[in-house]
C-alpha positions in Angstrom: 6.2 -16.5 18.0 4.2 -15.8 14.8 3.8 -12.6 12.9 0.4 -11.9 14.4 1.6 -12.5 17.8 4.6 -10.3 17.3 2.3 -7.4 16.0 -0.1 -7.9 19.0 2.8 -7.4 21.4 4.4 -4.7 19.6 4.6 -1.3 21.5 4.1 0.9 18.2 0.7 0.7 16.8 0.5 1.4 13.0 -2.1 2.0 10.5 -1.2 1.0 7.0 -3.3 1.7 3.9 -2.6 -0.4 0.8 -3.5 2.0 -1.8 -2.8 2.1 -5.6 -0.5 3.8 -8.1 -3.8 4.6 -9.8 -4.4 7.4 -7.1 -1.2 9.1 -8.5 -1.5 8.5 -12.3 -4.9 7.4 -13.2 -5.7 5.0 -15.9 -8.2 5.3 -18.8 -11.7 3.7 -17.9 -10.8 3.6 -14.3 -11.8 7.1 -13.3 -14.0 6.0 -10.3 -11.2 3.8 -8.9 -8.5 6.3 -9.5 -10.5 9.3 -7.8 -11.1 7.0 -4.7 -7.5 6.1 -4.4 -6.4 9.7 -4.8 -9.1 10.8 -2.1 -7.5 8.2 0.1 -4.1 9.7 -0.2 -5.3 13.0 0.9 -6.9 11.3 3.9 -3.7 9.8 4.8 -1.7 13.1 4.5 -4.1 14.7 6.7 -4.0 11.7 9.2 -0.1 11.5 9.2 -0.3 15.3 10.3 -2.7 14.5 13.2 -1.0 11.1 14.2 2.4 12.9 14.8 1.1 13.5 18.4 -0.6 10.3 18.9 0.5 7.0 19.8 0.4 5.5 16.4 2.0 5.7 12.9 0.2 6.1 9.5 1.4 4.8 6.3 0.4 4.4 2.8 1.8 2.1 0.1 0.9 2.4 -3.6 1.6 -0.6 -5.6 1.5 -0.9 -9.2 0.2 -4.0 -10.9 -0.1 -7.1 -8.4 -0.5 -10.4 -10.1 -3.8 -11.5 -8.6 -6.9 -13.3 -9.9 -8.8 -10.0 -10.2 -7.1 -9.3 -13.5 -8.9 -12.6 -15.0 -11.6 -10.3 -16.2 -9.0 -8.3 -18.3 -7.7 -10.9 -21.0 -5.7 -8.1 -22.8 -3.8 -7.4 -19.6 -0.4 -9.5 -19.4 0.3 -10.0 -15.7 3.5 -11.9 -16.1 5.8 -9.0 -14.7 3.3 -7.9 -12.1 4.4 -8.1 -8.5 3.4 -11.5 -6.9 1.3 -11.0 -3.8 3.9 -13.0 -1.6 6.6 -10.2 -2.5 4.3 -7.4 -1.7 3.6 -9.3 1.7 7.3 -9.5 2.6 7.6 -5.6 1.9 4.6 -5.0 4.2 6.0 -7.3 7.0 9.3 -5.5 6.9 7.4 -2.1 7.1 5.2 -3.3 10.0 8.2 -4.9 12.0 10.3 -1.6 11.7 11.1 -0.9 15.5 11.1 3.0 15.1 8.3 5.6 14.5 7.5 5.4 10.8 5.3 7.8 8.7 5.0 6.7 5.0 3.0 9.2 3.0 3.5 7.8 -0.5 5.5 4.8 -0.9 5.3 3.5 -4.7 6.1 0.0 -5.4 6.3 -0.7 -9.2 6.8 -4.1 -11.2 9.2 -3.7 -14.0 6.1 -3.4 -16.4 5.2 -0.1 -15.0 8.6 1.6 -14.9 
């Protein structure tokens, strides 16, 4: 059974927001992005309180730099130590397949370069 089929048959339902570390600390020249991510965190915190009595879990992870092609427009940014997308995917799969109710309000996942 593949991952998608496993999640379809799962008794627990989950909402997972992939947010950003920018919502916590902000970055120069990214004020719109940082503000939107900060607002999403407020939404998640409120939704978690409501979902406590509902049949689904709510989670938000806040990764730092992810090594994707989005950084191609920023030649001055070195992405060598950023998190590979496949590694982030493994973390997400582990979270989604946890067998117990789980509410994650603010999980920060940082590459070495952001520590």
